[in-house]
N, C-alpha and C positions, 0 to 999 in steps of 0.2 A: 504461624509455622505451616510448613507444607505437609498436608495430610495424605493418607493413602489414595484418596480419589485423584489427587494431582498426578500420582504415578500412573494411574489408569489413563488419565487424560493424555499424558505424555506418550504412552504406548499407542493410543488411538491416533495421535497426531503423526507418529512415525509411519503409520500405515495408510492414512487417508489424505495426507497432504497438508499444505499450509496456505497462507495468503487469505485465510478466512473462508475457504471454500474447498469442495472436493474436486473442483475442476469441471463439474457438469454445468452446462448453460441452464439458465432458469427456465422453468416450465411456463407454458402460456403462449399466446399468439400476439401478434402486433395489434395494438389498439387502432381502431379505424380513425383516420383523420380526413375531414372533408376536402375533396379536391378543389372546391371553389373558394377555399379560404386562403387568400394570398399572404396572410401573416404567419402561416405555419408551413413547415416542411413536410411534404408527403413522403412516407417511407417508399423507397424504390430499390429493387434488386437486393433485398435482404437474403443473404445466403447462410444456410446452416453449416456446421463444421464439416459435413460430408462433402461440401463443395470446395474444401481447401485444396490448394495446389502449391507445388514447390515454387518459391519465388525465383530461385536460380535453377532454370531447367537443366543446366549442365552440372549441377551439384553431384558429386560422387555418391551422395546419399539419396538422390532423387527417387530411385526405385523403391526404397523402403521407408522414407521419412514419414509419409502420411500414415501408413499402416502402423508404424511404431508410436506415433504421437497421439493416435486416437483410440487407444485401447480403453475398454470399460472396466476390466478387472486387472489387478496387479499381476496375477499369474500369466496373463496374456501378453505381457510386455516382450519386446524384442531383447535378446541377449546383447550384452555390450560388445560382443564380437560383430554383431550385425550393425548396431548403432551405438558406438562408444560415446562417452562424454567428450566434449570438444578437446579438452586438454589431454585426454588419453590418445586421441588420434594425432594431435599436433601440439606437443608440449610448448612450443613457441608459436602460438597461433596468431592469425591476423584477423582484421575485420572481415575479410573475404571468407575466412573459415566460419565465422559467425553467420554470415548471410547464407552460407550453404545449408544451414540448419533451419531456415525460415520457411514457414507455411502461411499462406494468406488466402482470404476469400476474394480479395480485390487487389489489382495491381497497385493502386495508390497507397494501400496500407504498407506494402513492401517498400515502395519508393520513399514513403515518409519515415519508416523505420531506418532505412539506409541513410537518409539525410541526418537523422538524429544520431545514429551511430557514428557518423563522420564528425559530428560536433561534440561527441560525448567527452566528459572529463576523463583524463588519463587514468585515474584510479578505478574507473568503472570497467574498462575493457577486460582486464584479467579475470574479473568475476564471472564472465560468460563461460569460462572454461569448465565450470561445474554444471553445465547444461548439456542435454542431448538434443533439445529441439526448442523452437520458439514458434508459437501459434498466435496469429492475429486474425480474428474473424468477426463478422457482423454480429453474431449472437453470443460471443464470449462475454460473460458478466457473472461474477466479478473476475478480475484478473487473479491469477493463482499460480502457485507452484505445486507440483504433485510428485511425490516420491515414486509413484507407479510408472511414470515415464521418465523421470529425471528432467522434465522440461517445464517451461512456463507458458501460460496463455495470457494474452493481453487484450483488454477491452479497447476497441478502437474509438470509444467515446473520448479517449485522451488524444487522439491523433488527427482527427478531421480538421480541415481549414475552410473548405468551401461548402456551399449549400449542397452541391451535388454529392460531395463526400459524406456530409452529415446524413443525407437521405439513405445511405447504405448501412447506417448504424442502428441496431435495435433500440427501441425505447421501452422494452419490457423492464419492469422494475427489478432491481436486485432482490433475490428471494429473501434477503435478510431485513428488508425495509420495515417490517412490522414488529421485529423483535424488540422486546422491552417496552411495549406500548403502555403498560400499566405502571411503569416507574414514574416518579414525580419530578425527576430532574432530567436535564439535557446536558450532554457533553459537547462543549463548543471548542473549536480550535481554529487558529489562523496562523499561516506562515507569513512572516514579516521581514522586510529588509529595511533597515534604518527606521523601524516603526511603521512602515507602510506595507500594504498588502503585496505579497509576492506573486499571488495567483489571482486571476480574474476568472470567475465562473460563468459559463455560457449555457444556454438552454439547448437541448437536443431538438426542440420543436420549433423554435423561432428561426427566422431567416437571417439572423445575425451571423456574420462570418468572423474569422479570427486569423491572426498572422502566425508564422512559424515561431516568432519570439514568444507568443502567448502560450505555447505548449511546452516550451523547453523545461521550465522548472517542474510542472506537474508530471511530465513524462519521466524525467530523470529521477524524480522522487519515487515514482512507481517502480522504475527499474531497479534502483538501489534496494528497495524493499524486497522485491521478488528475488533478486540475485543474492540478497542476504540469506534467504531461505535455502537457496541452492548451496551456498557456502557453508551453512550450518550443517547440512547433511554430508557435504563433500568438501571439507577443508583441504588445503594443500597436502597436509601430512598423510591424508587417507588415500591419495590417488595411486601411489605406487603399489599398494597391496590389494587393489580391486581385483576381483575374480571375473574376468571377462566372459566366462561361460554362463554367468548368471544374468537374470533380468535386473533392471536398475534397483528395484526395491530390495531384492535379495542381496545384491552386491553391496548396497549401502548399509543394510541392516547387519551384514556380516562384519562390517567395520564400525558398528555403532559406538564402540569405545572412543572413536574420534569425534562423534557428534558434539557440537559446541554448546548448544543451549542446556543440555543436562549438566555440563561442566560449569556453566555460568551459575546454575542454581545450586551447585555444591559450594562454589566459592563465594558468590554474592547473591543470595536468594532474595526474593520478595517475601513479605511477611503477612500482608493484609488478607485474611480469610474473607473479610467482608467484600473486598473488591474482586477477589477470585470468584466468589459466589455470584456477585452481581454481573460480572462479565459473562458468565454462562447464560444469563438471561438476555443480556444486551446483544451478544454476538453469536451465541449458539442456539438461541431460541428456547432456553430452558424455562421451566415453570417458575413464575414469580411467587414468592411467599408474601404473607400479609405483612411481615416485618419489613421486607424490602419495598413494598408499595408505599410505606410511610417514611422512607429515608429521605432526608433533605439534602440539598446541594452542599450545605455547610458540613453535615456529618460525613458525606461521601468524600468531600474535599479534605476533611481532617484526616481521613485514612490515607489519602494520597500524599499529604504533606509530610508524613513520617515514614514514607516508603520510597523505594528507588526506581520505580517505573518511569519511563518518559511520559506515558500517556495512559489513559484508561484502557485502550485497546491492548496494551501490553499484558493485561491480566487475562486475555482470551486464552492463550496457550503460552507455554514456554517459548515456542518458536516465534510467536508474535512479539514477545518481549524483546528478544534478541534483534529481530528485524527492525522494530521501531527505534531502538537505541542506535543501531548502525546507520539507519537512514538519516536520523537527525544530525549525527556527526558529519556525514558526507555532504548534506545540504548546507550545513553551516560552513564547512571548509571550502566547498566549491563555489557557493553563491552567497555566503554571509547571511543565510536565512535563519531567523530565530523562530522558535516554536512557542506560541501563546496558547494557553488552554485555560478552561474554566468549567465548573459545574454551575448551572444556572437553573432557576425555577422554570418548569415547563409551562408554557402559556395555555390559557383555557381553550383557545382554538388553534390547533396545531397546523392548520392549513392556511390561516390568515392571522398574522401576528406582527407586532412591531418590536424593535429592539428594546424599547422601554419596558417590555414585559419580562425580559430575560435578565432578572436580577441575579447578580453573581453571589453565590454562597462562599465560593473559594476559587481562586485563580492565580496564575503566575505567568509572567512574561519571561521568555528565555529559559524555559524549563531545563534544557540541557545543562545549564550552568549550576543547577542545584547541587550542593555538596553530596547529597545522597545518590544523585543520578550520574554525575560525571564519572566517578570511578568505575561504575558498571559499564558505561559507554566506552571508556578507554579499554576495559577488559575485552569487550567485543571487538573493537578495531584492532587491537594488538593480536587477538586470536585469529583474525581473518588475514591481516596483512603481515603480521610479525611486528616486533618492536622496531621503531624507527625514531630518529632524532626529530624528523619533521612533525610526526604526530605528538611526540613528547612536548615539543614547543607549542603546538596547537592547544593542547589541553592546559599547558602551564600559562599561556599568555593571550589566547585568542577567544576564550569562551565568554568573556564578559561576566555579568552578574545576573542572577535570577532576581526578579523584582515581583513582589506580591501585589496582586490586584486588590482593589478596595471592596470589601464586603458591603453589599447593599446598593452599590451602583450597578447600572445595567451593563451588559456585555460590551456594547459599542462605546459607552463612555469610558470604560476601563481600557478597552483595546486602543482607542484613539486619543487618550487623554493628552498625549504630547504633540498631537497634530492640530494645526489650525487650518481648516478647510475654508478658504475664501475663493473669490473669483480669480485671484492671481496665484494661489498656493493650494493645489489640489493633489490628491493621490496621483501616482504615475499611471494609474489605471483609469479607464474611461467610465467612471461610475457617476455619470452626470444626470441620471434620471432614476426615478423611484423603482422601475423595473430592474435595472442593473443592480441597484443597491439591495433589493430584496433577493435577487439571485445570489449575490455575494453572501448575504446572511444565511440563506438556505444551504449554501455550499459549506459554510463553516459549522453547520450543525452536523455532528459526527454520528449519523444514523449507523453507518458502517464505515470503516476507514479505508479498506482496500478491496 
């Protein structure tokens, strides 16, 4: 059941933001990389957020956009008279209106975002109406939405293609990287299309480049997630009654009866206190208890098996539960992506390990189709878009089935059991060497999700 501390957590989330972060870039400096090493990319022209500039210099919001998007305190926000939500200013807005709200530290980041926007799925574009601004900068990590600005910040690690672009992206670790170190299980996840990996992971340090096609699914997944946060706070029904004399946090909070995630928890709550408590360790940096240190993948998975979250990260906050559900639906609908997840044994050496050490205690393929998950996911989609025959048909006929993984087999054996990798039949990704395969495995480890 949901206890008093969950209400406290909800109130904190409404004030400090979502996406797993407060919107502040991580502390620290760039690690030094030797200039004479031809196998690595040397950081070049790393710019902090104070170097942001308006991507469209002729934007009607150019004089105020940076000041409004870079506040430190909620009360310092610009009123909605100065910088309104996109849909307030233009109820029938275009992609050009979205680009007018974009701030970047490098031109290529804006150009890449514009190209991605032009190729974006049709259902994504209306979601941008619940934003005031979009920030992309060298040191943004992790990506986030913040009620203080009503805007999103995006990590450019998702956007680079060339070595020159990669050099402009910070390699400082996400501040959450060491959370949950004392737990004895790992949370693994893989996005799959017809059983094959939908995303290839790349190193920020190697000189390997990638194509525009390589970034489509990871970027659209990220955007759906952050835009779900924006719609959670500002669904369509809330727009007409916004008080434009207020800053975003005050205006949104005044309409808090429209917030979606609290309504989800009233109608279709999650129940596992074990997973709520663990998530505070894994994703908020909470202190681990002796009991939690001894929890096995099987026990943690048995909690997930009888509850309706899409993934472990959904127990972080109510906001993340809603966003992960929504994202999974849209990635399935737009790209036929299935979500595989498992809890596995943590290897003895966390920096050097093989898949054979990652024994599955509990896992499932196509988690969205689980009978406990699908109704909650449909609730979220209907609340964001309204009921529609197209989504009704999707949930009735296109979800497929959730398939349990085999306890005791390792993660890779479970993940790839239906695939035959031979010289003539490989993944559609170029995982032809041990380095790429290890990068893929590291990327599937859910240290933090967004």
